[in-house]
Every structure is written in C-alpha cells, then in structure tokens.
C-alpha positions as CSV (number, residue, x, y, z in Angstrom):
1,X,-3.3,0.2,31.7
2,X,-0.1,2.0,31.7
3,X,2.2,1.7,28.3
4,X,-0.8,-0.1,26.6
5,X,-0.5,1.3,22.6
6,X,-3.4,2.9,21.0
7,X,-3.5,3.8,17.3
8,X,-5.5,6.4,16.5
9,X,-6.5,6.6,12.9
10,X,-8.7,9.9,11.1
11,X,-8.3,12.3,8.2
12,X,-9.0,14.8,10.3
13,X,-5.8,16.4,12.2
14,X,-7.5,17.4,15.4
15,X,-9.2,14.5,15.9
16,X,-5.8,12.3,16.2
17,X,-4.2,15.5,17.9
18,X,-6.8,15.9,20.7
19,X,-6.9,11.9,21.1
20,X,-2.9,11.6,21.4
21,X,-3.0,14.2,23.8
22,X,-5.5,13.3,26.1
23,X,-4.9,9.1,26.0
24,X,-1.0,10.0,26.9
25,X,-1.8,12.0,30.0
26,X,-3.4,8.6,30.8
27,X,-0.2,7.1,30.2
28,X,-1.2,5.3,27.0
29,X,1.2,4.8,24.2
30,X,-0.5,6.6,21.3
31,X,0.5,6.7,17.5
32,X,-1.8,8.8,15.3
33,X,-2.2,8.5,11.2
34,X,-4.3,10.3,8.6
35,X,-5.3,7.3,6.6
36,X,-5.3,3.9,6.6
37,X,-2.3,2.5,4.6
38,X,0.6,3.8,6.8
39,X,-1.2,2.6,9.5
40,X,-2.0,-0.8,8.5
41,X,2.2,-0.8,7.0
42,X,2.3,-0.1,11.4
43,X,-0.2,-3.0,12.3
44,X,2.0,-5.1,10.3
45,X,4.8,-4.3,12.0
46,X,3.2,-4.0,15.5
47,X,0.4,-5.1,17.4
48,X,-1.9,-2.3,19.2
49,X,-4.1,-3.2,22.2
50,X,-6.6,-0.7,20.4
51,X,-7.3,0.9,17.4
52,X,-9.8,3.8,17.1
53,X,-10.5,4.6,13.4
54,X,-13.1,6.9,11.3
55,X,-14.7,5.1,9.0
56,X,-15.2,7.3,6.1
57,X,-11.4,8.1,4.8
58,X,-10.0,7.7,1.5
59,X,-8.5,5.3,-0.1
60,X,-8.4,2.6,3.5
61,X,-12.1,3.2,4.8
62,X,-12.5,2.3,8.3
63,X,-14.5,-1.0,7.6
64,X,-11.1,-2.2,5.8
65,X,-9.1,-1.4,8.9
66,X,-11.4,-3.4,10.9
67,X,-10.7,-6.5,8.5
68,X,-7.1,-6.1,8.8
69,X,-6.8,-5.7,12.4
70,X,-9.4,-8.8,13.2
71,X,-7.5,-10.8,10.4
72,X,-4.0,-10.0,12.1
73,X,-5.0,-9.7,15.7
74,X,-8.3,-11.4,16.5
75,X,-7.8,-9.7,20.2
76,X,-7.4,-6.3,19.2
77,X,-10.2,-3.8,20.2
78,X,-11.6,-1.5,17.5
79,X,-13.5,1.3,18.4
80,X,-15.2,3.1,15.2
81,X,-15.8,6.9,15.0
82,X,-18.3,8.4,12.0
83,X,-19.5,11.9,11.3
84,X,-21.6,10.1,9.2
85,X,-23.3,8.3,11.9
86,X,-26.0,6.2,10.1
87,X,-28.1,3.1,11.1
88,X,-26.7,1.3,8.5
89,X,-22.8,2.3,8.8
90,X,-23.2,1.2,12.3
91,X,-25.0,-2.2,12.2
92,X,-22.1,-3.0,9.3
93,X,-19.4,-2.2,11.9
94,X,-20.9,-3.8,14.8
95,X,-21.4,-7.0,12.7
96,X,-17.7,-6.5,11.8
97,X,-16.9,-7.0,15.5
98,X,-16.3,-3.5,16.6
99,X,-16.2,-3.0,20.4
100,X,-17.9,0.1,20.4
101,X,-19.1,2.9,17.9
102,X,-19.2,7.0,18.3
103,X,-20.5,9.9,16.1
104,X,-18.5,12.8,15.6
105,X,-17.8,15.1,17.5
106,X,-16.7,12.2,19.8
107,X,-16.4,12.7,23.8
108,X,-13.2,12.3,25.1
109,X,-14.7,11.3,27.7
110,X,-16.6,8.9,26.4
111,X,-13.8,7.6,24.3
112,X,-11.3,6.9,27.3
113,X,-13.8,5.3,28.8
114,X,-15.0,2.7,26.2
115,X,-11.1,2.0,25.8
116,X,-10.7,1.2,29.5
117,X,-13.7,-1.0,29.0
118,X,-12.1,-2.5,25.7
119,X,-8.9,-3.4,27.7
120,X,-10.6,-4.8,30.8
121,X,-11.9,-7.4,28.5
C-alpha cells in the first residue's frame, strides 16, 4: 500500500488538510484540491489509485468528477463525501459506481478503512 496515490477534492480546506496529514502518515502520496477543475486537469496527466471527492462544490461537482474519473480510469476507485447526505444523493452516487459514500463530518478512521478496501480490490 506504500506510495499509492490518493487525490482529495473538497472545497473546505480543512477537510483536505486533515485527510492529507492522516493519509501521508500511512505512507500514501496525497494531492489535495479545493475544486474540481484543477483536479480534473491533474487527472488528465496522471492516474490516481483513489479519488476522494466532495459531492457539492461550485463549478464541477462530485458527480462530474466521478464521471470523468470513470471515463479516464475505470479501475480508479472514487469515494464520495458530502455535508448534504440524503438518500437521493447516495443513490445517484452509487449508480455512478462510487466505491463508498460518507456524510460529513467524515471520521478519518472510516475513510482510511474505505481507502484500504478500495486498494485491495
């Protein structure tokens, strides 16, 4: 699992910072983005093993990130997080082949466990 690449996209800087800190302690390489546009530009250049994305963001939202990731790299796992956790959003994400779906505030221990499961598949 060492050195595997994780991308975190969330418009709340604290979420990306906390995830980066926690995941780098476990030996992951982590890049964080505050919105979808620069993240998708980066994905066009390089594949990541797991993409963790917020669902609701200005501009490119999490569903657009999910569709783009799955088009470019069908094997890359996507984990969705959102402060707006409702059943419709979860169903839409799961239909879009999301690996996991978490309401905010996401517990870092649960996120790490989900990433581990994603990488084992």
